[in-house]
Structures are given as structure tokens and as C-alpha cells.
N, C-alpha and C positions, 0 to 999 in steps of 0.2 A: 218515460220508461221502456215500453214497449212499441216501438211504431210501424205501420205496415206502408212500405213505400211504394210497392208495387204487386200483382198476384203474386209474383216468383219472391218477391223482398223484404225479408222483414230487420228490424234494426232493434239489438237491445242496448241500454244504455245502463246499464246496473251496477253502482259503487266501481269497483276495479275494471270491469265487463264492459265493449265498446264492442260490439258483434256486431255482425251484416253474417246475415241467415240470407241463403239464395238454395232453393229446391224445386226440385220441377216433377211429372210425372203425365205421362201419355196418357193418362185416364182420368185425372183429376187435380184440379187447384189443390195445391200445398197449405195455403195461407193459414188456414186454423193451425194446419198442422205444423206451421213454423211459429204461430204463436204461440202452442203449448210447448212448444220445445223450449220456446227459450223461459218460461215460467219454471220447466222445469233447471232451467241452468242458475234461474237465484236459486233455487231451491238445494242443489248442490252446491253453489256458494257458501250456502248459509251451512250444510253441514261442514263445508271445509272449515268457515272462519272457527267452527267448535273446538277443533283437533289444529289452529295456527302452531299452535308450539310445537305441535309433532312435526307436521309441515317444513320448518325450519330446521328441524335437527337432524343434521348428517347420520347421528344413530338409529333416527327412524326405519333406514334404508335396511337394515338388520332385524326389526321388531317380528319377534318370534311367532306370533298369532297374524299375520298382514291378513286372512281372510276378517278379521273381527275390528278393520279398519273401515271408514266409511268410502262410499265407491270411489269419489273424486282422487282423496289420497291413496289410495291404493294402486288406481291406475298411475299416480305420480309417482309411485315408488317403484313398480312396474318398469315404467320408461326410465330411469334413473339406474337401474341396476343392469337396463340392457347394455349400456354404453361403457360399463365394465369398469368406468372411474368412481371412486369413493370419496371424493374433492366434492362433490357434489348434492347439494338436499334435494328432497322432492319439489321443492318450489323453482326448480329449474326445468322443469313441465309443466308447470300450473297452467298455461296459457295454451298451448295445444291438446293439455288434456279436458280442456273444457269445447273447444269445437271440434274435440272425439266422440266426447258424449252427447255433443247435439245433433254431429252428424250421421251416428248411428240411431239415434231415437229414430231424427228422420229418417232413415233406409228403411226402420221395422215398421214404421208408418207408409211405405210405399212409396218411396222417394227412387227414383232411378238415375237421377244428377244432383250430387249433391254441395254444396261449396261452402264452408264456413269460415268465415276471417276473423279471428278473437284477436284484436289491434296487432295485424300482421302472422301471426302465428295462424297455418290454415289446411282447414279438415278437409279432404277432397272424395267424393266418393262417386267413382262412374261406373256403368256396368251398359251392356250391349252396346252399339255404335255413341254411344254417348264422348265427348271431346273436350278438354279445356285447353286453354292456353294461360301461363302465369308469366307477370311480366316481373323481374330482379332489377332491383337498384339498385347503385351503386355507392349508395351509404344511409344510415338509417336515417329518415327523414325526407330522402330524395323526392321531388315532385312526378318527375319522368322516369321511366325506367326504360333502360341501356340493353338489355338481354330480355330474350324470350325463350320458355320451357314447353312445348307442344307433349301435352297428354290425353293418354287415352286410356280406356277400361282394362287394357293388357298389359300397361305401364308397370301396374305393383306399387304406385305411388298413393300411398292415402293421408300425405303431411307434407308440408312447405313452413318451414320455421326459419326467420332470421332473426342474429343476434348480432353483437358490437357496439360498438362506440355512440353515444347518442341514445340506446335504446331504452327502456323503461326499467330494466336491471341492470347491475353492475357489473362489469369485463376486465376480466385481467390482463386482456390484450389491446391492441391498436387497431384492428380490425377496423375497414369502416363500416362493411358490412358482409356477413357468412352466413348464407343463404345453403340451406340442405334439404334433401328429398329422402324421403324415408317412407316405410309402409305405416305409419299414424304420426298424427300432430305432434301425438306428443314424445313421441322418440326425435322427431327431427329438431322438435323444439330443444330438447336436453343435448342435443347432439351440436345441435347451433352453439349453445353456449359453450360448448366444450370445445369446438373448433378456435370459435372465436379467442378465447381464451388463448389458447397454443399460438393465436399470431402475436406474436412476443417474440421479442431480443432482447438485453438490456441496455441502454442508451441513457446519459446523461439528459438528453431533452426529453424523457419519457416520465412525468412526475405517476407517481403512484402514493394511496394515501392505505392505514387498515381501513376496511370497509365500515368499522364500528363509529370512528370519525366522523364519517359522512352520513352515518344511520343508525342510532344505538339500539335500533330492530332488527339489523340487519339477518340474514341469515348463514351469514358466510363472516363470523367477527376471525379476526384475527388475518385472515386474507386480504393481501395487498390488493388494492383494485385501482384500474386507471382513471386520473384525474385529469391531465393534461395533456397532450401532443406537442411537443415545438417542431422546430424545422428538423428532418431527419434527413442522412445521407441515401441513396439509392441501395446503398449496401444494406444496411440496416433494414430497409424495408423489404428487401429479397431476400433477407434470411427471416423477416418476422414469416413472412410470407411462406416460405417455406416450410418452416415449424408449423404454419398451420395445415400446409396441402400434407404434411405429415404424419397426422392425427385423422385427418380425412381418407386418406388411403390406409390406413389402417381399420376402420369403421366401415367403408368400402369391400375391404379384402375379406373381412368377415360377417357382411353381409347386412349389416346393421342399419348401413343407410344405402340409400340409390343412386349417393351421387353431393357433389356440394359444390357452391362457388364462394370463391373468395375474394373480397376487394378491399384493399390498401391503398386509397390515396389512385394514383395512376395504374398501380400495381396493380393484375387479377390472373388469379388462377383456376381448374377447376377440375375435378375427379368425376367422371370419366371426361377427356380432353373435348368429345361431344356433346356435353351435358346441353348445355345452351348455345343458343345463337344470336348474335349482336341484331339490334333493330336497323332496319335500312331506312333509312334518310329520304326522302324522296328527293333532295337539289343532289343526293349521292346518285343516286338513279339515271338522272337524266346529264351525269359528268361521267355517267361509266365506270364509279366507282363503287356499285354497290354487292358488286363481287364479295364473296366470302366465303 
């Protein structure tokens, strides 16, 4: 359930949570604090399970007394409201919210560098001269990353999240992956869902079905979600990617996100244009093709 992997790494496997905790401090070992934070995540999950119907209900975004909601659900609602979209339910921010809660707990305990990876939704807390790199994969489930983002304490990024085809949740789009940077993991999570949903344009080779036909317990009944994508023309892919980047640019211009990169098979686009850089393979460097 809670496994200590190293002095600065702890793994939590509990119900739907598969979370890697990493925390360091210049003046103390954070192993015990990470174990306690993992235990608290289990408590927060129990709290959320008691109000799961509310978490799956889009009407909870308009709940008149949000301060009465359990902490996890309150943070989820705040994150979805930040997107400005009212088609998402609080569940769009659930994984990122748990990453944030654990990360903030460890900062309170004295950590100077925290990285919490909850199934790909990552909370990042950097202080002082701390830095880190985040690898970006071209599709959900890809084993290797193709691009890298460099972050420091001055980056203003507190979370990185990815959505798209093949993820744990349904998507309305056809993006191979949509990765978003934001001030928190929960906002990145909800915005990644939103941007991935917008990576779409109608085409007979895209099969969509009502979400409730696939999962009677879904939080988005009545919404059509992508089931299968066949052979698409470059024009269709380009239009779908354009729609996703338009939504990303809207969120970016409002200051809701710090950036986004969207992959659709061989197509890729990002906001802003210098958000990340491609990984240079050794053989490319040897052949003189490593400049980019």
C-alpha cells in the first residue's frame, strides 16, 4: 500500500491512486513526512468517496455553500471553475487535486523540492535554486518521451497534466496527448481534459458513443466520447489540432495556464512556441542533425 523506495521516494498504491512521492529538504530526510502525506491522501480519498455523487454532478459547480464541501471536492470545484467551462464535472480535476494536496502537505513539512506524480498528473513545488525537467510523451502510454520542459522555482508552474486517447478517463477528442502546464496540478488536469476534448472535428472515421453506454456510472452521461479513430486525412488532423490549440491559446491568454503541447499522431503544436524542446538522440548529434 505504502512502499518506501528510497530516502526521497515513496509509492502509494491505494484504490484508484497510484502515486509516486518525491520530496527533499536540505536539512532533513523527508521519508517519514512522505509516509504521513501518503496516509493523509488515503483519508482524503475516503472523504471524497462519501460525496462521490456530488463530485460526478456538474451542478456541484454551482453549490451555494462550497466551504461546506470536503477539502478534496472543494479544490476540484475551484479548479474546474477556473477553466470557465461548465461542461466539465469536478471529476475532471480529481487526480491533479490529490497531487496538489499531497505536495502542499510536504511543503508545510519543510520540503524544498516536491514532485508528486499521480498517474501522470504531476504537482511540482520548487524553492530557491531547485530545478527539474519534465518529459513529454507523444501519446498516452508511450514508454519514451520525445520533448522536455525545463522548470525552476521562478517558472510559476506548479502542475503538469496530460489527457487524450487511451487515458484513464473518457475524451471527446482525438488527441494522442494534450499536456498542460499551470500554477497547480488540479488546474492543469482540468484544462488538459478541456483541450483534449477540443481536439476534434467531425469525420466518418471517428466513432463516438454516449458515455453512459460505455460506463453506466460515468460523470458525463449524454456526452459523446471517442471510442475508435480510423484512418484520417492530414486535413482532418490539422483541423482538429487547430481547434485544440485555439482553446489552449484562449486559456493561455487569460493566464489560466502557462502552456500546452498537443500531439495528434505525427502532428504536434504548442502554446507558446518555445514551451518545450525535442530530445536530441546521440546518433543525431554524431550525424550533425542535433541542432533545433
